Gaussian input, Z-matrix of N, CA and C with variables (Angstrom, degrees):
# hf/3-21g

backbone

0 1
 N
 C     1     B1
 C     2     B2     1     A1
 N     3     B3     2     A2     1     D1
 C     4     B4     3     A3     2     D2
 C     5     B5     4     A4     3     D3
 N     6     B6     5     A5     4     D4
 C     7     B7     6     A6     5     D5
 C     8     B8     7     A7     6     D6
 N     9     B9     8     A8     7     D7
 C    10    B10     9     A9     8     D8
 C    11    B11    10    A10     9     D9
 N    12    B12    11    A11    10    D10
 C    13    B13    12    A12    11    D11
 C    14    B14    13    A13    12    D12
 N    15    B15    14    A14    13    D13
 C    16    B16    15    A15    14    D14
 C    17    B17    16    A16    15    D15
 N    18    B18    17    A17    16    D16
 C    19    B19    18    A18    17    D17
 C    20    B20    19    A19    18    D18
 N    21    B21    20    A20    19    D19
 C    22    B22    21    A21    20    D20
 C    23    B23    22    A22    21    D21
 N    24    B24    23    A23    22    D22
 C    25    B25    24    A24    23    D23
 C    26    B26    25    A25    24    D24
 N    27    B27    26    A26    25    D25
 C    28    B28    27    A27    26    D26
 C    29    B29    28    A28    27    D27
 N    30    B30    29    A29    28    D28
 C    31    B31    30    A30    29    D29
 C    32    B32    31    A31    30    D30
 N    33    B33    32    A32    31    D31
 C    34    B34    33    A33    32    D32
 C    35    B35    34    A34    33    D33
 N    36    B36    35    A35    34    D34
 C    37    B37    36    A36    35    D35
 C    38    B38    37    A37    36    D36
 N    39    B39    38    A38    37    D37
 C    40    B40    39    A39    38    D38
 C    41    B41    40    A40    39    D39
 N    42    B42    41    A41    40    D40
 C    43    B43    42    A42    41    D41
 C    44    B44    43    A43    42    D42
 N    45    B45    44    A44    43    D43
 C    46    B46    45    A45    44    D44
 C    47    B47    46    A46    45    D45
 N    48    B48    47    A47    46    D46
 C    49    B49    48    A48    47    D47
 C    50    B50    49    A49    48    D48
 N    51    B51    50    A50    49    D49
 C    52    B52    51    A51    50    D50
 C    53    B53    52    A52    51    D51
 N    54    B54    53    A53    52    D52
 C    55    B55    54    A54    53    D53
 C    56    B56    55    A55    54    D54
 N    57    B57    56    A56    55    D55
 C    58    B58    57    A57    56    D56
 C    59    B59    58    A58    57    D57
 N    60    B60    59    A59    58    D58
 C    61    B61    60    A60    59    D59
 C    62    B62    61    A61    60    D60
 N    63    B63    62    A62    61    D61
 C    64    B64    63    A63    62    D62
 C    65    B65    64    A64    63    D63
 N    66    B66    65    A65    64    D64
 C    67    B67    66    A66    65    D65
 C    68    B68    67    A67    66    D66
 N    69    B69    68    A68    67    D67
 C    70    B70    69    A69    68    D68
 C    71    B71    70    A70    69    D69
 N    72    B72    71    A71    70    D70
 C    73    B73    72    A72    71    D71
 C    74    B74    73    A73    72    D72
 N    75    B75    74    A74    73    D73
 C    76    B76    75    A75    74    D74
 C    77    B77    76    A76    75    D75
 N    78    B78    77    A77    76    D76
 C    79    B79    78    A78    77    D77
 C    80    B80    79    A79    78    D78
 N    81    B81    80    A80    79    D79
 C    82    B82    81    A81    80    D80
 C    83    B83    82    A82    81    D81
 N    84    B84    83    A83    82    D82
 C    85    B85    84    A84    83    D83
 C    86    B86    85    A85    84    D84
 N    87    B87    86    A86    85    D85
 C    88    B88    87    A87    86    D86
 C    89    B89    88    A88    87    D87
 N    90    B90    89    A89    88    D88
 C    91    B91    90    A90    89    D89
 C    92    B92    91    A91    90    D90
 N    93    B93    92    A92    91    D91
 C    94    B94    93    A93    92    D92
 C    95    B95    94    A94    93    D93
 N    96    B96    95    A95    94    D94
 C    97    B97    96    A96    95    D95
 C    98    B98    97    A97    96    D96
 N    99    B99    98    A98    97    D97
 C   100   B100    99    A99    98    D98
 C   101   B101   100   A100    99    D99
 N   102   B102   101   A101   100   D100
 C   103   B103   102   A102   101   D101
 C   104   B104   103   A103   102   D102
 N   105   B105   104   A104   103   D103
 C   106   B106   105   A105   104   D104
 C   107   B107   106   A106   105   D105
 N   108   B108   107   A107   106   D106
 C   109   B109   108   A108   107   D107
 C   110   B110   109   A109   108   D108
 N   111   B111   110   A110   109   D109
 C   112   B112   111   A111   110   D110
 C   113   B113   112   A112   111   D111
 N   114   B114   113   A113   112   D112
 C   115   B115   114   A114   113   D113
 C   116   B116   115   A115   114   D114
 N   117   B117   116   A116   115   D115
 C   118   B118   117   A117   116   D116
 C   119   B119   118   A118   117   D117
 N   120   B120   119   A119   118   D118
 C   121   B121   120   A120   119   D119
 C   122   B122   121   A121   120   D120
 N   123   B123   122   A122   121   D121
 C   124   B124   123   A123   122   D122
 C   125   B125   124   A124   123   D123
 N   126   B126   125   A125   124   D124
 C   127   B127   126   A126   125   D125
 C   128   B128   127   A127   126   D126
 N   129   B129   128   A128   127   D127
 C   130   B130   129   A129   128   D128
 C   131   B131   130   A130   129   D129
 N   132   B132   131   A131   130   D130
 C   133   B133   132   A132   131   D131
 C   134   B134   133   A133   132   D132
 N   135   B135   134   A134   133   D133
 C   136   B136   135   A135   134   D134
 C   137   B137   136   A136   135   D135
 N   138   B138   137   A137   136   D136
 C   139   B139   138   A138   137   D137
 C   140   B140   139   A139   138   D138
 N   141   B141   140   A140   139   D139
 C   142   B142   141   A141   140   D140
 C   143   B143   142   A142   141   D141
 N   144   B144   143   A143   142   D142
 C   145   B145   144   A144   143   D143
 C   146   B146   145   A145   144   D144
 N   147   B147   146   A146   145   D145
 C   148   B148   147   A147   146   D146
 C   149   B149   148   A148   147   D147
 N   150   B150   149   A149   148   D148
 C   151   B151   150   A150   149   D149
 C   152   B152   151   A151   150   D150
 N   153   B153   152   A152   151   D151
 C   154   B154   153   A153   152   D152
 C   155   B155   154   A154   153   D153
 N   156   B156   155   A155   154   D154
 C   157   B157   156   A156   155   D155
 C   158   B158   157   A157   156   D156
 N   159   B159   158   A158   157   D157
 C   160   B160   159   A159   158   D158
 C   161   B161   160   A160   159   D159
 N   162   B162   161   A161   160   D160
 C   163   B163   162   A162   161   D161
 C   164   B164   163   A163   162   D162
 N   165   B165   164   A164   163   D163
 C   166   B166   165   A165   164   D164
 C   167   B167   166   A166   165   D165
 N   168   B168   167   A167   166   D166
 C   169   B169   168   A168   167   D167
 C   170   B170   169   A169   168   D168
 N   171   B171   170   A170   169   D169
 C   172   B172   171   A171   170   D170
 C   173   B173   172   A172   171   D171
 N   174   B174   173   A173   172   D172
 C   175   B175   174   A174   173   D173
 C   176   B176   175   A175   174   D174
 N   177   B177   176   A176   175   D175
 C   178   B178   177   A177   176   D176
 C   179   B179   178   A178   177   D177
 N   180   B180   179   A179   178   D178
 C   181   B181   180   A180   179   D179
 C   182   B182   181   A181   180   D180
 N   183   B183   182   A182   181   D181
 C   184   B184   183   A183   182   D182
 C   185   B185   184   A184   183   D183
 N   186   B186   185   A185   184   D184
 C   187   B187   186   A186   185   D185
 C   188   B188   187   A187   186   D186
 N   189   B189   188   A188   187   D187
 C   190   B190   189   A189   188   D188
 C   191   B191   190   A190   189   D189
 N   192   B192   191   A191   190   D190
 C   193   B193   192   A192   191   D191
 C   194   B194   193   A193   192   D192
 N   195   B195   194   A194   193   D193
 C   196   B196   195   A195   194   D194
 C   197   B197   196   A196   195   D195
 N   198   B198   197   A197   196   D196
 C   199   B199   198   A198   197   D197
 C   200   B200   199   A199   198   D198
 N   201   B201   200   A200   199   D199
 C   202   B202   201   A201   200   D200
 C   203   B203   202   A202   201   D201
 N   204   B204   203   A203   202   D202
 C   205   B205   204   A204   203   D203
 C   206   B206   205   A205   204   D204
 N   207   B207   206   A206   205   D205
 C   208   B208   207   A207   206   D206
 C   209   B209   208   A208   207   D207
 N   210   B210   209   A209   208   D208
 C   211   B211   210   A210   209   D209
 C   212   B212   211   A211   210   D210
 N   213   B213   212   A212   211   D211
 C   214   B214   213   A213   212   D212
 C   215   B215   214   A214   213   D213
 N   216   B216   215   A215   214   D214
 C   217   B217   216   A216   215   D215
 C   218   B218   217   A217   216   D216
 N   219   B219   218   A218   217   D217
 C   220   B220   219   A219   218   D218
 C   221   B221   220   A220   219   D219
 N   222   B222   221   A221   220   D220
 C   223   B223   222   A222   221   D221
 C   224   B224   223   A223   222   D222
 N   225   B225   224   A224   223   D223
 C   226   B226   225   A225   224   D224
 C   227   B227   226   A226   225   D225

   B1=1.4560
   B2=1.5297
   B3=1.2982
   B4=1.4651
   B5=1.5271
   B6=1.3101
   B7=1.4560
   B8=1.5261
   B9=1.3056
   B10=1.4665
   B11=1.5290
   B12=1.3249
   B13=1.4638
   B14=1.5195
   B15=1.3092
   B16=1.4609
   B17=1.5237
   B18=1.3316
   B19=1.4562
   B20=1.5259
   B21=1.3256
   B22=1.4665
   B23=1.5297
   B24=1.3341
   B25=1.4608
   B26=1.5272
   B27=1.3162
   B28=1.4554
   B29=1.5218
   B30=1.3273
   B31=1.4634
   B32=1.5191
   B33=1.3196
   B34=1.4568
   B35=1.5118
   B36=1.3130
   B37=1.4622
   B38=1.5157
   B39=1.3295
   B40=1.4589
   B41=1.5198
   B42=1.3123
   B43=1.4617
   B44=1.5226
   B45=1.2974
   B46=1.4573
   B47=1.5287
   B48=1.3193
   B49=1.4678
   B50=1.5257
   B51=1.3315
   B52=1.4572
   B53=1.5168
   B54=1.3026
   B55=1.4545
   B56=1.5180
   B57=1.3050
   B58=1.4614
   B59=1.5187
   B60=1.3153
   B61=1.4591
   B62=1.5287
   B63=1.3176
   B64=1.4632
   B65=1.5205
   B66=1.3104
   B67=1.4657
   B68=1.5353
   B69=1.3535
   B70=1.4600
   B71=1.5305
   B72=1.3297
   B73=1.4659
   B74=1.5258
   B75=1.3269
   B76=1.4627
   B77=1.5343
   B78=1.3266
   B79=1.4650
   B80=1.5244
   B81=1.3350
   B82=1.4633
   B83=1.5234
   B84=1.3166
   B85=1.4520
   B86=1.5134
   B87=1.3213
   B88=1.4599
   B89=1.5336
   B90=1.3373
   B91=1.4613
   B92=1.5304
   B93=1.3305
   B94=1.4589
   B95=1.5267
   B96=1.3103
   B97=1.4694
   B98=1.5244
   B99=1.3217
   B100=1.4586
   B101=1.5247
   B102=1.3162
   B103=1.4624
   B104=1.5238
   B105=1.3208
   B106=1.4618
   B107=1.5232
   B108=1.3106
   B109=1.4586
   B110=1.5243
   B111=1.3255
   B112=1.4619
   B113=1.5349
   B114=1.3590
   B115=1.4630
   B116=1.5283
   B117=1.3449
   B118=1.4654
   B119=1.5282
   B120=1.3198
   B121=1.4696
   B122=1.5157
   B123=1.3319
   B124=1.4610
   B125=1.5248
   B126=1.3233
   B127=1.4580
   B128=1.5179
   B129=1.3436
   B130=1.4629
   B131=1.5172
   B132=1.3374
   B133=1.4582
   B134=1.5235
   B135=1.3330
   B136=1.4610
   B137=1.5280
   B138=1.3237
   B139=1.4654
   B140=1.5268
   B141=1.3229
   B142=1.4697
   B143=1.5293
   B144=1.3323
   B145=1.4709
   B146=1.5251
   B147=1.3154
   B148=1.4651
   B149=1.5287
   B150=1.3098
   B151=1.4595
   B152=1.5307
   B153=1.3346
   B154=1.4594
   B155=1.5247
   B156=1.3444
   B157=1.4615
   B158=1.5215
   B159=1.3138
   B160=1.4646
   B161=1.5304
   B162=1.3163
   B163=1.4629
   B164=1.5260
   B165=1.3134
   B166=1.4603
   B167=1.5201
   B168=1.2808
   B169=1.4621
   B170=1.5227
   B171=1.3412
   B172=1.4634
   B173=1.5207
   B174=1.3115
   B175=1.4546
   B176=1.5189
   B177=1.3239
   B178=1.4612
   B179=1.5244
   B180=1.3270
   B181=1.4626
   B182=1.5147
   B183=1.3193
   B184=1.4627
   B185=1.5169
   B186=1.3053
   B187=1.4618
   B188=1.5255
   B189=1.3212
   B190=1.4702
   B191=1.5302
   B192=1.3336
   B193=1.4663
   B194=1.5281
   B195=1.3180
   B196=1.4647
   B197=1.5274
   B198=1.3348
   B199=1.4631
   B200=1.5262
   B201=1.3291
   B202=1.4596
   B203=1.5236
   B204=1.3435
   B205=1.4646
   B206=1.5246
   B207=1.3159
   B208=1.4626
   B209=1.5199
   B210=1.3389
   B211=1.4717
   B212=1.5203
   B213=1.3355
   B214=1.4663
   B215=1.5264
   B216=1.3405
   B217=1.4597
   B218=1.5299
   B219=1.3473
   B220=1.4650
   B221=1.5355
   B222=1.3364
   B223=1.4588
   B224=1.5247
   B225=1.3172
   B226=1.4583
   B227=1.5109
   A1=109.18
   A2=116.08
   A3=122.03
   A4=109.86
   A5=115.73
   A6=120.62
   A7=108.17
   A8=118.30
   A9=121.84
   A10=110.53
   A11=114.28
   A12=121.87
   A13=108.76
   A14=116.46
   A15=120.96
   A16=106.88
   A17=116.55
   A18=121.18
   A19=111.55
   A20=118.42
   A21=120.64
   A22=112.42
   A23=118.35
   A24=121.56
   A25=112.33
   A26=117.66
   A27=122.21
   A28=113.63
   A29=116.84
   A30=121.57
   A31=110.49
   A32=115.97
   A33=121.91
   A34=107.96
   A35=116.94
   A36=119.49
   A37=108.54
   A38=116.07
   A39=121.51
   A40=109.72
   A41=114.98
   A42=118.94
   A43=109.35
   A44=115.08
   A45=120.02
   A46=109.12
   A47=116.59
   A48=121.23
   A49=108.40
   A50=115.98
   A51=120.43
   A52=109.45
   A53=115.87
   A54=121.06
   A55=111.61
   A56=116.49
   A57=122.34
   A58=107.67
   A59=116.71
   A60=121.68
   A61=109.54
   A62=116.54
   A63=121.80
   A64=111.76
   A65=117.85
   A66=121.28
   A67=112.07
   A68=117.45
   A69=122.03
   A70=112.71
   A71=118.77
   A72=122.13
   A73=109.19
   A74=116.37
   A75=121.83
   A76=109.58
   A77=116.57
   A78=121.49
   A79=112.66
   A80=117.01
   A81=122.53
   A82=107.63
   A83=116.44
   A84=119.89
   A85=111.44
   A86=115.12
   A87=122.98
   A88=112.60
   A89=116.23
   A90=120.19
   A91=111.33
   A92=117.63
   A93=119.47
   A94=109.66
   A95=116.28
   A96=121.51
   A97=107.46
   A98=114.78
   A99=121.22
   A100=106.47
   A101=116.55
   A102=119.56
   A103=109.07
   A104=116.86
   A105=121.78
   A106=112.62
   A107=117.20
   A108=121.51
   A109=112.95
   A110=115.68
   A111=120.79
   A112=113.16
   A113=118.20
   A114=120.28
   A115=109.07
   A116=116.61
   A117=119.16
   A118=111.27
   A119=117.50
   A120=122.54
   A121=106.95
   A122=116.33
   A123=121.74
   A124=112.72
   A125=117.52
   A126=122.16
   A127=108.40
   A128=115.68
   A129=120.83
   A130=110.27
   A131=115.89
   A132=121.48
   A133=109.78
   A134=115.49
   A135=122.98
   A136=110.86
   A137=117.46
   A138=123.35
   A139=111.17
   A140=117.11
   A141=122.72
   A142=112.27
   A143=118.35
   A144=120.12
   A145=112.31
   A146=117.26
   A147=121.69
   A148=112.39
   A149=116.08
   A150=121.47
   A151=109.10
   A152=117.45
   A153=122.58
   A154=108.82
   A155=116.72
   A156=121.15
   A157=113.46
   A158=118.61
   A159=120.79
   A160=110.08
   A161=115.67
   A162=121.44
   A163=112.58
   A164=114.29
   A165=122.64
   A166=107.34
   A167=120.20
   A168=128.32
   A169=111.53
   A170=115.02
   A171=122.54
   A172=108.51
   A173=114.56
   A174=121.40
   A175=107.19
   A176=116.45
   A177=123.05
   A178=107.04
   A179=115.70
   A180=120.08
   A181=109.35
   A182=117.00
   A183=122.33
   A184=109.67
   A185=117.12
   A186=119.92
   A187=113.14
   A188=118.77
   A189=120.90
   A190=111.51
   A191=116.30
   A192=120.32
   A193=112.07
   A194=116.73
   A195=124.13
   A196=111.87
   A197=116.43
   A198=121.69
   A199=109.28
   A200=116.35
   A201=122.65
   A202=106.72
   A203=116.14
   A204=120.80
   A205=110.10
   A206=115.97
   A207=123.47
   A208=107.04
   A209=116.87
   A210=121.56
   A211=108.98
   A212=116.22
   A213=120.30
   A214=111.48
   A215=116.45
   A216=122.43
   A217=108.79
   A218=115.95
   A219=120.46
   A220=109.95
   A221=116.00
   A222=120.00
   A223=110.84
   A224=114.54
   A225=122.26
   A226=107.60
   D1=139.19
   D2=179.66
   D3=-77.19
   D4=140.36
   D5=174.79
   D6=-85.23
   D7=138.51
   D8=-179.77
   D9=-111.24
   D10=150.33
   D11=-179.96
   D12=-134.69
   D13=153.88
   D14=170.07
   D15=-80.69
   D16=139.45
   D17=-177.38
   D18=-55.12
   D19=-42.63
   D20=-177.98
   D21=-63.42
   D22=-18.73
   D23=176.82
   D24=-82.45
   D25=-12.23
   D26=-178.34
   D27=-103.47
   D28=-10.72
   D29=-174.29
   D30=-104.55
   D31=131.36
   D32=171.74
   D33=-106.98
   D34=121.79
   D35=177.16
   D36=-80.71
   D37=145.58
   D38=179.67
   D39=-106.99
   D40=168.84
   D41=178.32
   D42=-67.13
   D43=153.13
   D44=179.69
   D45=-88.53
   D46=135.81
   D47=175.55
   D48=-109.52
   D49=163.91
   D50=179.90
   D51=-62.03
   D52=128.92
   D53=177.21
   D54=-73.63
   D55=156.62
   D56=177.87
   D57=-111.92
   D58=126.27
   D59=177.76
   D60=-68.54
   D61=145.30
   D62=-178.95
   D63=-53.61
   D64=-37.32
   D65=-179.26
   D66=-66.92
   D67=-15.45
   D68=178.76
   D69=-91.41
   D70=-7.31
   D71=179.82
   D72=-62.87
   D73=138.99
   D74=178.54
   D75=-114.23
   D76=162.22
   D77=177.57
   D78=-78.63
   D79=-18.91
   D80=178.75
   D81=-149.14
   D82=155.44
   D83=179.20
   D84=170.49
   D85=-179.17
   D86=-177.07
   D87=-65.55
   D88=-42.87
   D89=-174.11
   D90=-124.32
   D91=137.12
   D92=172.09
   D93=-70.31
   D94=146.57
   D95=176.46
   D96=-98.81
   D97=123.78
   D98=176.49
   D99=-109.97
   D100=117.85
   D101=178.57
   D102=-120.40
   D103=-169.85
   D104=-177.07
   D105=-84.78
   D106=0.61
   D107=-177.81
   D108=-71.91
   D109=177.86
   D110=-176.12
   D111=-78.66
   D112=-25.07
   D113=176.56
   D114=-73.31
   D115=137.88
   D116=-178.42
   D117=-61.97
   D118=-51.57
   D119=174.98
   D120=-113.02
   D121=119.54
   D122=-174.21
   D123=-85.51
   D124=-22.09
   D125=-177.42
   D126=170.45
   D127=-161.46
   D128=-178.35
   D129=-138.43
   D130=158.17
   D131=179.80
   D132=-149.37
   D133=155.88
   D134=172.21
   D135=-110.39
   D136=8.78
   D137=-174.01
   D138=-76.88
   D139=107.34
   D140=179.53
   D141=-63.77
   D142=-30.15
   D143=-177.55
   D144=-72.33
   D145=-14.35
   D146=178.11
   D147=-106.08
   D148=1.48
   D149=-178.33
   D150=-74.59
   D151=125.05
   D152=178.19
   D153=-75.55
   D154=122.79
   D155=-173.56
   D156=-120.50
   D157=11.38
   D158=-179.79
   D159=-90.28
   D160=-170.24
   D161=-176.67
   D162=-61.75
   D163=145.07
   D164=173.85
   D165=-118.50
   D166=155.43
   D167=1.11
   D168=-80.17
   D169=164.98
   D170=174.62
   D171=-130.93
   D172=161.95
   D173=173.78
   D174=-116.91
   D175=127.22
   D176=177.52
   D177=-105.23
   D178=130.00
   D179=179.93
   D180=-118.60
   D181=128.10
   D182=176.37
   D183=-91.92
   D184=110.13
   D185=-175.06
   D186=-69.77
   D187=-20.76
   D188=177.07
   D189=-94.43
   D190=-40.19
   D191=-178.18
   D192=-88.59
   D193=-16.47
   D194=-174.58
   D195=62.92
   D196=19.32
   D197=177.00
   D198=-74.09
   D199=136.50
   D200=176.08
   D201=-118.21
   D202=125.23
   D203=-176.48
   D204=-125.13
   D205=126.04
   D206=175.88
   D207=-93.78
   D208=117.79
   D209=-174.09
   D210=-117.50
   D211=121.44
   D212=178.87
   D213=-124.84
   D214=28.59
   D215=179.73
   D216=-141.51
   D217=162.46
   D218=-179.75
   D219=-62.88
   D220=141.67
   D221=-176.84
   D222=-157.40
   D223=170.38
   D224=170.34
   D225=-113.10

């Protein structure tokens, strides 16, 4: 028999980092920007204050696009 879990018991929320406005996205930079959009990498940034520094891997879910992204590298 399969064991069942409530979804909220399986998810760890991470700290929130400063978001990057779309107009600030660059074509090249230190860190790839992962957003909720359908493109896997939306752009790049050099902004240290938006750099995700917690445990990896993470899963990013786009609530409008329904995109699910598995991220195992440094990103903004």
